C-alpha positions as a Markdown table, in Angstrom:
| # | Residue | x | y | z |
|---|---|---|---|---|
| 1 | Met | -84.7 | -83.1 | 14.2 |
| 2 | Lys | -85.3 | -86.6 | 12.8 |
| 3 | Arg | -82.4 | -89.1 | 13.4 |
| 4 | Lys | -81.2 | -91.2 | 10.6 |
| 5 | His | -79.3 | -94.5 | 11.0 |
| 6 | Phe | -76.5 | -95.6 | 8.7 |
| 7 | Pro | -74.7 | -98.9 | 8.7 |
| 8 | Ile | -71.1 | -99.0 | 9.7 |
| 9 | Ile | -68.4 | -101.6 | 9.6 |
| 10 | Ile | -65.9 | -101.7 | 12.5 |
| 11 | Glu | -62.6 | -103.6 | 12.2 |
| 12 | Gln | -59.5 | -103.6 | 14.3 |
| 13 | Asp | -56.1 | -103.5 | 12.7 |
| 14 | Ala | -52.9 | -105.2 | 13.9 |
| 15 | Asp | -52.0 | -102.2 | 16.0 |
| 16 | Gly | -55.3 | -102.3 | 17.9 |
| 17 | Val | -56.7 | -99.2 | 16.1 |
| 18 | Phe | -60.5 | -99.4 | 15.3 |
| 19 | Ile | -61.1 | -98.6 | 11.6 |
| 20 | Val | -64.7 | -97.6 | 10.8 |
| 21 | Thr | -66.4 | -97.4 | 7.4 |
| 22 | Cys | -69.9 | -96.3 | 6.3 |
| 23 | Pro | -70.5 | -98.1 | 3.1 |
| 24 | Val | -73.4 | -95.8 | 2.2 |
| 25 | Phe | -71.0 | -93.0 | 1.3 |
| 26 | Lys | -68.0 | -93.6 | -0.9 |
| 27 | Gly | -64.8 | -92.8 | 0.9 |
| 28 | Cys | -66.4 | -92.4 | 4.3 |
| 29 | His | -63.9 | -93.8 | 6.8 |
| 30 | Ser | -62.5 | -92.9 | 10.2 |
| 31 | Tyr | -60.7 | -94.5 | 13.1 |
| 32 | Gly | -60.2 | -94.3 | 16.8 |
| 33 | Ser | -58.1 | -95.9 | 19.6 |
| 34 | Thr | -61.4 | -97.2 | 21.2 |
| 35 | Ile | -64.7 | -98.2 | 19.7 |
| 36 | Asp | -66.4 | -95.3 | 21.3 |
| 37 | Glu | -63.9 | -92.8 | 19.8 |
| 38 | Ala | -64.2 | -94.5 | 16.4 |
| 39 | Ile | -68.0 | -94.3 | 16.5 |
| 40 | Thr | -67.8 | -90.6 | 17.5 |
| 41 | Asn | -65.4 | -89.9 | 14.6 |
| 42 | Ile | -67.4 | -91.8 | 12.0 |
| 43 | Thr | -70.5 | -89.9 | 13.1 |
| 44 | Glu | -68.7 | -86.7 | 12.3 |
| 45 | Ala | -67.5 | -88.1 | 9.0 |
| 46 | Ile | -71.0 | -89.2 | 8.0 |
| 47 | Gly | -72.3 | -85.7 | 8.8 |
| 48 | Ser | -69.7 | -84.2 | 6.5 |
| 49 | Cys | -70.7 | -86.7 | 3.8 |
| 50 | Ile | -74.3 | -85.8 | 4.2 |
| 51 | Glu | -73.4 | -82.1 | 3.9 |
| 52 | Asp | -71.4 | -82.8 | 0.7 |
| 53 | Thr | -74.4 | -84.5 | -0.9 |
| 54 | Ile | -76.9 | -81.7 | -0.2 |
| 55 | Arg | -74.7 | -78.8 | -1.2 |
| 56 | Pro | -75.8 | -77.2 | -4.6 |
């Protein structure tokens, strides 16, 4: 399976939570208490966005 790379934006809010956005997909956001958790979560969110775009 070929890997694809998508840009993400990581920000930290006032409570220390990492907010992650993938600007390629409208509404593709996630969060995590650590950067690693946030990246894992946005990876799953991107997968869902990809599935939504290829469904007939």
